[in-house]
mmCIF file of the N, C-alpha and C atoms, coordinates in Angstrom:
data_MODEL
# 
_entry.id   MODEL 
# 
loop_
_atom_site.group_PDB 
_atom_site.id 
_atom_site.type_symbol 
_atom_site.label_atom_id 
_atom_site.label_alt_id 
_atom_site.label_comp_id 
_atom_site.label_asym_id 
_atom_site.label_entity_id 
_atom_site.label_seq_id 
_atom_site.pdbx_PDB_ins_code 
_atom_site.Cartn_x 
_atom_site.Cartn_y 
_atom_site.Cartn_z 
_atom_site.occupancy 
_atom_site.B_iso_or_equiv 
_atom_site.pdbx_formal_charge 
_atom_site.auth_seq_id 
_atom_site.auth_comp_id 
_atom_site.auth_asym_id 
_atom_site.auth_atom_id 
_atom_site.pdbx_PDB_model_num 
ATOM 1   N N  . MET A 1 1  ? 12.088  5.226   21.836  1.00 0.00 ? 1  MET A N  1 
ATOM 2   C CA . MET A 1 1  ? 11.930  6.540   21.310  1.00 0.00 ? 1  MET A CA 1 
ATOM 3   C C  . MET A 1 1  ? 12.609  7.287   21.637  1.00 0.00 ? 1  MET A C  1 
ATOM 4   N N  . THR A 1 2  ? 13.214  7.918   20.339  1.00 0.00 ? 2  THR A N  1 
ATOM 5   C CA . THR A 1 2  ? 14.243  9.239   20.960  1.00 0.00 ? 2  THR A CA 1 
ATOM 6   C C  . THR A 1 2  ? 13.594  10.489  20.905  1.00 0.00 ? 2  THR A C  1 
ATOM 7   N N  . THR A 1 3  ? 14.114  11.636  21.539  1.00 0.00 ? 3  THR A N  1 
ATOM 8   C CA . THR A 1 3  ? 13.510  12.760  21.751  1.00 0.00 ? 3  THR A CA 1 
ATOM 9   C C  . THR A 1 3  ? 14.454  14.026  20.992  1.00 0.00 ? 3  THR A C  1 
ATOM 10  N N  . ARG A 1 4  ? 14.016  14.732  20.074  1.00 0.00 ? 4  ARG A N  1 
ATOM 11  C CA . ARG A 1 4  ? 14.595  15.861  19.364  1.00 0.00 ? 4  ARG A CA 1 
ATOM 12  C C  . ARG A 1 4  ? 14.963  17.209  19.754  1.00 0.00 ? 4  ARG A C  1 
ATOM 13  N N  . GLU A 1 5  ? 15.784  17.740  19.226  1.00 0.00 ? 5  GLU A N  1 
ATOM 14  C CA . GLU A 1 5  ? 15.988  19.130  20.107  1.00 0.00 ? 5  GLU A CA 1 
ATOM 15  C C  . GLU A 1 5  ? 14.662  19.683  19.262  1.00 0.00 ? 5  GLU A C  1 
ATOM 16  N N  . PRO A 1 6  ? 14.760  20.990  19.915  1.00 0.00 ? 6  PRO A N  1 
ATOM 17  C CA . PRO A 1 6  ? 13.225  21.797  19.415  1.00 0.00 ? 6  PRO A CA 1 
ATOM 18  C C  . PRO A 1 6  ? 13.594  22.342  18.090  1.00 0.00 ? 6  PRO A C  1 
ATOM 19  N N  . GLY A 1 7  ? 15.151  23.150  17.920  1.00 0.00 ? 7  GLY A N  1 
ATOM 20  C CA . GLY A 1 7  ? 15.811  23.577  16.436  1.00 0.00 ? 7  GLY A CA 1 
ATOM 21  C C  . GLY A 1 7  ? 16.049  22.650  15.678  1.00 0.00 ? 7  GLY A C  1 
ATOM 22  N N  . GLN A 1 8  ? 15.747  21.072  16.083  1.00 0.00 ? 8  GLN A N  1 
ATOM 23  C CA . GLN A 1 8  ? 16.195  20.218  14.837  1.00 0.00 ? 8  GLN A CA 1 
ATOM 24  C C  . GLN A 1 8  ? 15.340  19.660  14.255  1.00 0.00 ? 8  GLN A C  1 
ATOM 25  N N  . PRO A 1 9  ? 15.497  19.534  13.023  1.00 0.00 ? 9  PRO A N  1 
ATOM 26  C CA . PRO A 1 9  ? 14.197  19.577  11.848  1.00 0.00 ? 9  PRO A CA 1 
ATOM 27  C C  . PRO A 1 9  ? 13.785  17.877  11.923  1.00 0.00 ? 9  PRO A C  1 
ATOM 28  N N  . ARG A 1 10 ? 12.812  17.738  11.334  1.00 0.00 ? 10 ARG A N  1 
ATOM 29  C CA . ARG A 1 10 ? 12.120  16.154  11.380  1.00 0.00 ? 10 ARG A CA 1 
ATOM 30  C C  . ARG A 1 10 ? 13.035  14.753  10.113  1.00 0.00 ? 10 ARG A C  1 
ATOM 31  N N  . SER A 1 11 ? 13.239  14.034  10.630  1.00 0.00 ? 11 SER A N  1 
ATOM 32  C CA . SER A 1 11 ? 14.055  13.109  9.835   1.00 0.00 ? 11 SER A CA 1 
ATOM 33  C C  . SER A 1 11 ? 13.079  12.118  9.707   1.00 0.00 ? 11 SER A C  1 
ATOM 34  N N  . ASP A 1 12 ? 11.284  12.581  8.940   1.00 0.00 ? 12 ASP A N  1 
ATOM 35  C CA . ASP A 1 12 ? 10.951  11.427  8.647   1.00 0.00 ? 12 ASP A CA 1 
ATOM 36  C C  . ASP A 1 12 ? 10.742  11.775  6.926   1.00 0.00 ? 12 ASP A C  1 
ATOM 37  N N  . ARG A 1 13 ? 11.678  11.887  6.213   1.00 0.00 ? 13 ARG A N  1 
ATOM 38  C CA . ARG A 1 13 ? 11.672  12.142  4.876   1.00 0.00 ? 13 ARG A CA 1 
ATOM 39  C C  . ARG A 1 13 ? 12.240  11.117  4.230   1.00 0.00 ? 13 ARG A C  1 
ATOM 40  N N  . SER A 1 14 ? 11.511  9.887   4.307   1.00 0.00 ? 14 SER A N  1 
ATOM 41  C CA . SER A 1 14 ? 12.857  8.678   4.032   1.00 0.00 ? 14 SER A CA 1 
ATOM 42  C C  . SER A 1 14 ? 12.164  8.230   2.538   1.00 0.00 ? 14 SER A C  1 
ATOM 43  N N  . PRO A 1 15 ? 12.610  8.080   1.570   1.00 0.00 ? 15 PRO A N  1 
ATOM 44  C CA . PRO A 1 15 ? 12.297  7.427   0.284   1.00 0.00 ? 15 PRO A CA 1 
ATOM 45  C C  . PRO A 1 15 ? 11.530  6.526   0.075   1.00 0.00 ? 15 PRO A C  1 
ATOM 46  N N  . TRP A 1 16 ? 11.519  5.254   0.904   1.00 0.00 ? 16 TRP A N  1 
ATOM 47  C CA . TRP A 1 16 ? 10.408  4.328   1.529   1.00 0.00 ? 16 TRP A CA 1 
ATOM 48  C C  . TRP A 1 16 ? 9.361   4.840   1.502   1.00 0.00 ? 16 TRP A C  1 
ATOM 49  N N  . ASN A 1 17 ? 8.962   6.421   1.929   1.00 0.00 ? 17 ASN A N  1 
ATOM 50  C CA . ASN A 1 17 ? 8.151   6.286   2.373   1.00 0.00 ? 17 ASN A CA 1 
ATOM 51  C C  . ASN A 1 17 ? 6.867   6.414   0.825   1.00 0.00 ? 17 ASN A C  1 
ATOM 52  N N  . TRP A 1 18 ? 7.358   6.890   -0.150  1.00 0.00 ? 18 TRP A N  1 
ATOM 53  C CA . TRP A 1 18 ? 6.598   6.937   -1.083  1.00 0.00 ? 18 TRP A CA 1 
ATOM 54  C C  . TRP A 1 18 ? 6.062   5.633   -1.885  1.00 0.00 ? 18 TRP A C  1 
ATOM 55  N N  . LEU A 1 19 ? 6.700   4.312   -0.945  1.00 0.00 ? 19 LEU A N  1 
ATOM 56  C CA . LEU A 1 19 ? 5.997   3.475   -1.282  1.00 0.00 ? 19 LEU A CA 1 
ATOM 57  C C  . LEU A 1 19 ? 4.753   2.871   -0.903  1.00 0.00 ? 19 LEU A C  1 
ATOM 58  N N  . LEU A 1 20 ? 4.232   3.961   -0.404  1.00 0.00 ? 20 LEU A N  1 
ATOM 59  C CA . LEU A 1 20 ? 3.050   3.721   0.440   1.00 0.00 ? 20 LEU A CA 1 
ATOM 60  C C  . LEU A 1 20 ? 1.812   4.683   -0.400  1.00 0.00 ? 20 LEU A C  1 
ATOM 61  N N  . VAL A 1 21 ? 2.102   5.196   -1.500  1.00 0.00 ? 21 VAL A N  1 
ATOM 62  C CA . VAL A 1 21 ? 1.628   5.438   -2.473  1.00 0.00 ? 21 VAL A CA 1 
ATOM 63  C C  . VAL A 1 21 ? 0.841   4.737   -3.448  1.00 0.00 ? 21 VAL A C  1 
ATOM 64  N N  . LEU A 1 22 ? 1.361   3.274   -3.244  1.00 0.00 ? 22 LEU A N  1 
ATOM 65  C CA . LEU A 1 22 ? 1.193   2.161   -4.331  1.00 0.00 ? 22 LEU A CA 1 
ATOM 66  C C  . LEU A 1 22 ? -0.327  1.683   -4.038  1.00 0.00 ? 22 LEU A C  1 
ATOM 67  N N  . PRO A 1 23 ? -0.476  1.690   -2.607  1.00 0.00 ? 23 PRO A N  1 
ATOM 68  C CA . PRO A 1 23 ? -1.606  0.920   -1.725  1.00 0.00 ? 23 PRO A CA 1 
ATOM 69  C C  . PRO A 1 23 ? -3.063  2.113   -1.828  1.00 0.00 ? 23 PRO A C  1 
ATOM 70  N N  . ILE A 1 24 ? -2.538  3.295   -2.527  1.00 0.00 ? 24 ILE A N  1 
ATOM 71  C CA . ILE A 1 24 ? -3.716  4.316   -2.469  1.00 0.00 ? 24 ILE A CA 1 
ATOM 72  C C  . ILE A 1 24 ? -4.368  4.223   -4.019  1.00 0.00 ? 24 ILE A C  1 
ATOM 73  N N  . ALA A 1 25 ? -3.215  4.126   -4.791  1.00 0.00 ? 25 ALA A N  1 
ATOM 74  C CA . ALA A 1 25 ? -3.329  3.967   -6.291  1.00 0.00 ? 25 ALA A CA 1 
ATOM 75  C C  . ALA A 1 25 ? -4.008  3.535   -6.861  1.00 0.00 ? 25 ALA A C  1 
ATOM 76  N N  . LEU A 1 26 ? -3.464  2.417   -6.758  1.00 0.00 ? 26 LEU A N  1 
ATOM 77  C CA . LEU A 1 26 ? -3.436  0.808   -6.985  1.00 0.00 ? 26 LEU A CA 1 
ATOM 78  C C  . LEU A 1 26 ? -4.844  0.945   -6.883  1.00 0.00 ? 26 LEU A C  1 
ATOM 79  N N  . PRO A 1 27 ? -5.703  0.847   -6.006  1.00 0.00 ? 27 PRO A N  1 
ATOM 80  C CA . PRO A 1 27 ? -7.410  0.721   -6.138  1.00 0.00 ? 27 PRO A CA 1 
ATOM 81  C C  . PRO A 1 27 ? -8.200  1.751   -7.119  1.00 0.00 ? 27 PRO A C  1 
ATOM 82  N N  . LEU A 1 28 ? -7.496  2.422   -7.161  1.00 0.00 ? 28 LEU A N  1 
ATOM 83  C CA . LEU A 1 28 ? -7.928  3.706   -7.842  1.00 0.00 ? 28 LEU A CA 1 
ATOM 84  C C  . LEU A 1 28 ? -7.929  3.724   -9.646  1.00 0.00 ? 28 LEU A C  1 
ATOM 85  N N  . MET A 1 29 ? -7.439  2.796   -9.945  1.00 0.00 ? 29 MET A N  1 
ATOM 86  C CA . MET A 1 29 ? -6.939  2.543   -11.389 1.00 0.00 ? 29 MET A CA 1 
ATOM 87  C C  . MET A 1 29 ? -8.308  1.056   -12.062 1.00 0.00 ? 29 MET A C  1 
ATOM 88  N N  . THR A 1 30 ? -9.131  1.863   -12.323 1.00 0.00 ? 30 THR A N  1 
ATOM 89  C CA . THR A 1 30 ? -10.527 1.203   -12.187 1.00 0.00 ? 30 THR A CA 1 
ATOM 90  C C  . THR A 1 30 ? -10.241 -0.050  -13.717 1.00 0.00 ? 30 THR A C  1 
ATOM 91  N N  . PHE A 1 31 ? -9.997  0.572   -14.226 1.00 0.00 ? 31 PHE A N  1 
ATOM 92  C CA . PHE A 1 31 ? -9.399  -0.579  -15.778 1.00 0.00 ? 31 PHE A CA 1 
ATOM 93  C C  . PHE A 1 31 ? -9.144  -1.984  -15.560 1.00 0.00 ? 31 PHE A C  1 
ATOM 94  N N  . LEU A 1 32 ? -8.289  -1.964  -14.147 1.00 0.00 ? 32 LEU A N  1 
ATOM 95  C CA . LEU A 1 32 ? -7.580  -3.134  -13.810 1.00 0.00 ? 32 LEU A CA 1 
ATOM 96  C C  . LEU A 1 32 ? -8.904  -4.288  -13.551 1.00 0.00 ? 32 LEU A C  1 
ATOM 97  N N  . PHE A 1 33 ? -10.005 -3.808  -12.528 1.00 0.00 ? 33 PHE A N  1 
ATOM 98  C CA . PHE A 1 33 ? -10.721 -4.355  -12.191 1.00 0.00 ? 33 PHE A CA 1 
ATOM 99  C C  . PHE A 1 33 ? -12.206 -4.512  -12.920 1.00 0.00 ? 33 PHE A C  1 
ATOM 100 N N  . ASN A 1 34 ? -12.507 -4.052  -14.419 1.00 0.00 ? 34 ASN A N  1 
ATOM 101 C CA . ASN A 1 34 ? -13.509 -3.620  -15.042 1.00 0.00 ? 34 ASN A CA 1 
ATOM 102 C C  . ASN A 1 34 ? -13.635 -4.484  -15.401 1.00 0.00 ? 34 ASN A C  1 
ATOM 103 N N  . ALA A 1 35 ? -14.425 -6.035  -14.611 1.00 0.00 ? 35 ALA A N  1 
ATOM 104 C CA . ALA A 1 35 ? -14.532 -6.877  -15.540 1.00 0.00 ? 35 ALA A CA 1 
ATOM 105 C C  . ALA A 1 35 ? -15.116 -8.422  -14.963 1.00 0.00 ? 35 ALA A C  1 
ATOM 106 N N  . ASP A 1 36 ? -15.778 -9.171  -15.067 1.00 0.00 ? 36 ASP A N  1 
ATOM 107 C CA . ASP A 1 36 ? -16.604 -10.014 -14.931 1.00 0.00 ? 36 ASP A CA 1 
ATOM 108 C C  . ASP A 1 36 ? -15.584 -11.103 -14.912 1.00 0.00 ? 36 ASP A C  1 
ATOM 109 N N  . GLU A 1 37 ? -14.965 -11.804 -15.644 1.00 0.00 ? 37 GLU A N  1 
ATOM 110 C CA . GLU A 1 37 ? -13.978 -12.679 -15.954 1.00 0.00 ? 37 GLU A CA 1 
ATOM 111 C C  . GLU A 1 37 ? -12.361 -12.138 -16.137 1.00 0.00 ? 37 GLU A C  1 
ATOM 112 N N  . PRO A 1 38 ? -11.322 -13.008 -14.786 1.00 0.00 ? 38 PRO A N  1 
ATOM 113 C CA . PRO A 1 38 ? -11.165 -14.226 -14.770 1.00 0.00 ? 38 PRO A CA 1 
ATOM 114 C C  . PRO A 1 38 ? -12.237 -14.198 -13.010 1.00 0.00 ? 38 PRO A C  1 
ATOM 115 N N  . ARG A 1 39 ? -12.537 -15.640 -13.171 1.00 0.00 ? 39 ARG A N  1 
ATOM 116 C CA . ARG A 1 39 ? -13.163 -15.803 -12.190 1.00 0.00 ? 39 ARG A CA 1 
ATOM 117 C C  . ARG A 1 39 ? -12.334 -17.010 -10.804 1.00 0.00 ? 39 ARG A C  1 
ATOM 118 N N  . LEU A 1 40 ? -12.325 -16.573 -9.795  1.00 0.00 ? 40 LEU A N  1 
ATOM 119 C CA . LEU A 1 40 ? -11.502 -17.286 -9.095  1.00 0.00 ? 40 LEU A CA 1 
ATOM 120 C C  . LEU A 1 40 ? -12.396 -18.110 -7.835  1.00 0.00 ? 40 LEU A C  1 
ATOM 121 N N  . LEU A 1 41 ? -12.473 -19.357 -7.848  1.00 0.00 ? 41 LEU A N  1 
ATOM 122 C CA . LEU A 1 41 ? -14.099 -19.994 -7.264  1.00 0.00 ? 41 LEU A CA 1 
ATOM 123 C C  . LEU A 1 41 ? -15.083 -19.223 -7.308  1.00 0.00 ? 41 LEU A C  1 
ATOM 124 N N  . GLY A 1 42 ? -15.590 -19.400 -8.121  1.00 0.00 ? 42 GLY A N  1 
ATOM 125 C CA . GLY A 1 42 ? -16.314 -18.577 -8.521  1.00 0.00 ? 42 GLY A CA 1 
ATOM 126 C C  . GLY A 1 42 ? -17.212 -17.169 -8.543  1.00 0.00 ? 42 GLY A C  1 
ATOM 127 N N  . PHE A 1 43 ? -15.932 -16.406 -7.772  1.00 0.00 ? 43 PHE A N  1 
ATOM 128 C CA . PHE A 1 43 ? -16.028 -15.145 -7.623  1.00 0.00 ? 43 PHE A CA 1 
ATOM 129 C C  . PHE A 1 43 ? -15.164 -14.683 -8.570  1.00 0.00 ? 43 PHE A C  1 
ATOM 130 N N  . PRO A 1 44 ? -16.101 -13.152 -9.385  1.00 0.00 ? 44 PRO A N  1 
ATOM 131 C CA . PRO A 1 44 ? -15.442 -12.496 -10.317 1.00 0.00 ? 44 PRO A CA 1 
ATOM 132 C C  . PRO A 1 44 ? -14.189 -11.628 -9.499  1.00 0.00 ? 44 PRO A C  1 
ATOM 133 N N  . LEU A 1 45 ? -14.126 -11.174 -10.520 1.00 0.00 ? 45 LEU A N  1 
ATOM 134 C CA . LEU A 1 45 ? -12.203 -10.619 -10.550 1.00 0.00 ? 45 LEU A CA 1 
ATOM 135 C C  . LEU A 1 45 ? -12.519 -9.484  -9.594  1.00 0.00 ? 45 LEU A C  1 
ATOM 136 N N  . PHE A 1 46 ? -13.649 -8.737  -9.619  1.00 0.00 ? 46 PHE A N  1 
ATOM 137 C CA . PHE A 1 46 ? -13.766 -7.340  -8.640  1.00 0.00 ? 46 PHE A CA 1 
ATOM 138 C C  . PHE A 1 46 ? -13.124 -7.867  -7.165  1.00 0.00 ? 46 PHE A C  1 
ATOM 139 N N  . TYR A 1 47 ? -13.953 -8.903  -6.397  1.00 0.00 ? 47 TYR A N  1 
ATOM 140 C CA . TYR A 1 47 ? -14.000 -9.472  -5.004  1.00 0.00 ? 47 TYR A CA 1 
ATOM 141 C C  . TYR A 1 47 ? -12.719 -9.894  -4.968  1.00 0.00 ? 47 TYR A C  1 
ATOM 142 N N  . TRP A 1 48 ? -12.050 -10.958 -5.955  1.00 0.00 ? 48 TRP A N  1 
ATOM 143 C CA . TRP A 1 48 ? -10.985 -11.658 -5.139  1.00 0.00 ? 48 TRP A CA 1 
ATOM 144 C C  . TRP A 1 48 ? -9.684  -10.321 -5.543  1.00 0.00 ? 48 TRP A C  1 
ATOM 145 N N  . LEU A 1 49 ? -10.082 -9.493  -5.884  1.00 0.00 ? 49 LEU A N  1 
ATOM 146 C CA . LEU A 1 49 ? -8.731  -8.288  -6.458  1.00 0.00 ? 49 LEU A CA 1 
ATOM 147 C C  . LEU A 1 49 ? -8.709  -7.379  -5.134  1.00 0.00 ? 49 LEU A C  1 
ATOM 148 N N  . GLN A 1 50 ? -9.527  -7.483  -4.700  1.00 0.00 ? 50 GLN A N  1 
ATOM 149 C CA . GLN A 1 50 ? -9.693  -6.231  -3.770  1.00 0.00 ? 50 GLN A CA 1 
ATOM 150 C C  . GLN A 1 50 ? -9.261  -6.679  -2.484  1.00 0.00 ? 50 GLN A C  1 
ATOM 151 N N  . ILE A 1 51 ? -9.177  -8.256  -2.175  1.00 0.00 ? 51 ILE A N  1 
ATOM 152 C CA . ILE A 1 51 ? -8.722  -8.869  -1.027  1.00 0.00 ? 51 ILE A CA 1 
ATOM 153 C C  . ILE A 1 51 ? -7.563  -8.779  -1.629  1.00 0.00 ? 51 ILE A C  1 
ATOM 154 N N  . ALA A 1 52 ? -6.354  -9.075  -2.296  1.00 0.00 ? 52 ALA A N  1 
ATOM 155 C CA . ALA A 1 52 ? -5.399  -8.360  -3.370  1.00 0.00 ? 52 ALA A CA 1 
ATOM 156 C C  . ALA A 1 52 ? -5.196  -7.204  -2.918  1.00 0.00 ? 52 ALA A C  1 
ATOM 157 N N  . PHE A 1 53 ? -5.951  -6.281  -3.152  1.00 0.00 ? 53 PHE A N  1 
ATOM 158 C CA . PHE A 1 53 ? -4.920  -4.811  -2.875  1.00 0.00 ? 53 PHE A CA 1 
ATOM 159 C C  . PHE A 1 53 ? -5.102  -4.530  -0.896  1.00 0.00 ? 53 PHE A C  1 
ATOM 160 N N  . ILE A 1 54 ? -5.477  -5.634  -0.478  1.00 0.00 ? 54 ILE A N  1 
ATOM 161 C CA . ILE A 1 54 ? -5.366  -5.355  0.989   1.00 0.00 ? 54 ILE A CA 1 
ATOM 162 C C  . ILE A 1 54 ? -3.964  -5.999  1.462   1.00 0.00 ? 54 ILE A C  1 
ATOM 163 N N  . ALA A 1 55 ? -3.700  -7.466  0.474   1.00 0.00 ? 55 ALA A N  1 
ATOM 164 C CA . ALA A 1 55 ? -2.728  -7.567  0.878   1.00 0.00 ? 55 ALA A CA 1 
ATOM 165 C C  . ALA A 1 55 ? -1.358  -7.024  -0.070  1.00 0.00 ? 55 ALA A C  1 
ATOM 166 N N  . VAL A 1 56 ? -1.540  -6.278  -0.914  1.00 0.00 ? 56 VAL A N  1 
ATOM 167 C CA . VAL A 1 56 ? -0.455  -5.132  -1.274  1.00 0.00 ? 56 VAL A CA 1 
ATOM 168 C C  . VAL A 1 56 ? -0.516  -3.988  -0.082  1.00 0.00 ? 56 VAL A C  1 
ATOM 169 N N  . GLY A 1 57 ? -1.360  -3.585  -0.214  1.00 0.00 ? 57 GLY A N  1 
ATOM 170 C CA . GLY A 1 57 ? -1.613  -2.902  1.564   1.00 0.00 ? 57 GLY A CA 1 
ATOM 171 C C  . GLY A 1 57 ? -0.124  -3.240  2.866   1.00 0.00 ? 57 GLY A C  1 
ATOM 172 N N  . VAL A 1 58 ? -1.120  -4.244  3.172   1.00 0.00 ? 58 VAL A N  1 
ATOM 173 C CA . VAL A 1 58 ? -0.425  -4.628  4.550   1.00 0.00 ? 58 VAL A CA 1 
ATOM 174 C C  . VAL A 1 58 ? 1.432   -4.756  3.840   1.00 0.00 ? 58 VAL A C  1 
ATOM 175 N N  . ALA A 1 59 ? 1.342   -5.513  2.867   1.00 0.00 ? 59 ALA A N  1 
ATOM 176 C CA . ALA A 1 59 ? 3.044   -5.925  2.368   1.00 0.00 ? 59 ALA A CA 1 
ATOM 177 C C  . ALA A 1 59 ? 3.933   -4.545  2.211   1.00 0.00 ? 59 ALA A C  1 
ATOM 178 N N  . CYS A 1 60 ? 3.058   -3.586  1.565   1.00 0.00 ? 60 CYS A N  1 
ATOM 179 C CA . CYS A 1 60 ? 3.832   -2.592  1.360   1.00 0.00 ? 60 CYS A CA 1 
ATOM 180 C C  . CYS A 1 60 ? 4.215   -1.269  3.120   1.00 0.00 ? 60 CYS A C  1 
ATOM 181 N N  . THR A 1 61 ? 3.169   -1.341  3.826   1.00 0.00 ? 61 THR A N  1 
ATOM 182 C CA . THR A 1 61 ? 3.134   -1.012  5.154   1.00 0.00 ? 61 THR A CA 1 
ATOM 183 C C  . THR A 1 61 ? 4.138   -1.423  5.526   1.00 0.00 ? 61 THR A C  1 
ATOM 184 N N  . THR A 1 62 ? 4.385   -3.315  5.616   1.00 0.00 ? 62 THR A N  1 
ATOM 185 C CA . THR A 1 62 ? 5.173   -3.453  6.636   1.00 0.00 ? 62 THR A CA 1 
ATOM 186 C C  . THR A 1 62 ? 6.739   -3.047  6.079   1.00 0.00 ? 62 THR A C  1 
ATOM 187 N N  . ILE A 1 63 ? 6.701   -3.192  4.392   1.00 0.00 ? 63 ILE A N  1 
ATOM 188 C CA . ILE A 1 63 ? 8.062   -2.955  4.020   1.00 0.00 ? 63 ILE A CA 1 
ATOM 189 C C  . ILE A 1 63 ? 8.479   -1.997  4.233   1.00 0.00 ? 63 ILE A C  1 
ATOM 190 N N  . VAL A 1 64 ? 7.699   -0.459  4.544   1.00 0.00 ? 64 VAL A N  1 
ATOM 191 C CA . VAL A 1 64 ? 8.066   0.256   4.703   1.00 0.00 ? 64 VAL A CA 1 
ATOM 192 C C  . VAL A 1 64 ? 8.755   0.758   6.439   1.00 0.00 ? 64 VAL A C  1 
ATOM 193 N N  . TYR A 1 65 ? 7.355   0.320   7.073   1.00 0.00 ? 65 TYR A N  1 
ATOM 194 C CA . TYR A 1 65 ? 7.882   0.094   8.770   1.00 0.00 ? 65 TYR A CA 1 
ATOM 195 C C  . TYR A 1 65 ? 8.737   -0.241  9.055   1.00 0.00 ? 65 TYR A C  1 
ATOM 196 N N  . ARG A 1 66 ? 9.293   -1.794  8.105   1.00 0.00 ? 66 ARG A N  1 
ATOM 197 C CA . ARG A 1 66 ? 10.621  -2.164  8.450   1.00 0.00 ? 66 ARG A CA 1 
ATOM 198 C C  . ARG A 1 66 ? 12.059  -1.080  8.241   1.00 0.00 ? 66 ARG A C  1 
ATOM 199 N N  . MET A 1 67 ? 12.208  -0.551  6.892   1.00 0.00 ? 67 MET A N  1 
ATOM 200 C CA . MET A 1 67 ? 12.831  -0.096  6.486   1.00 0.00 ? 67 MET A CA 1 
ATOM 201 C C  . MET A 1 67 ? 13.579  1.377   7.090   1.00 0.00 ? 67 MET A C  1 
ATOM 202 N N  . THR A 1 68 ? 12.164  1.969   7.709   1.00 0.00 ? 68 THR A N  1 
ATOM 203 C CA . THR A 1 68 ? 12.083  3.486   8.166   1.00 0.00 ? 68 THR A CA 1 
ATOM 204 C C  . THR A 1 68 ? 12.401  3.474   9.952   1.00 0.00 ? 68 THR A C  1 
ATOM 205 N N  . ARG A 1 69 ? 12.559  1.847   10.487  1.00 0.00 ? 69 ARG A N  1 
ATOM 206 C CA . ARG A 1 69 ? 12.534  2.209   11.814  1.00 0.00 ? 69 ARG A CA 1 
ATOM 207 C C  . ARG A 1 69 ? 13.991  2.676   12.154  1.00 0.00 ? 69 ARG A C  1 
# 
């Protein structure tokens, strides 16, 4: 971990941070999962799409972490 001087600006303004908006905005788009069909293994679209949103969030967080450290 590096320490910064008191008058030095922060360096957390990476464009990669914008990728973190995707896991927030994607589940808010209700038109994506406002249906009963298609079904996957008997589960409606809503349930397996929620699992996909978790995977997208993990992937985006991992990419941002690796690209900005």
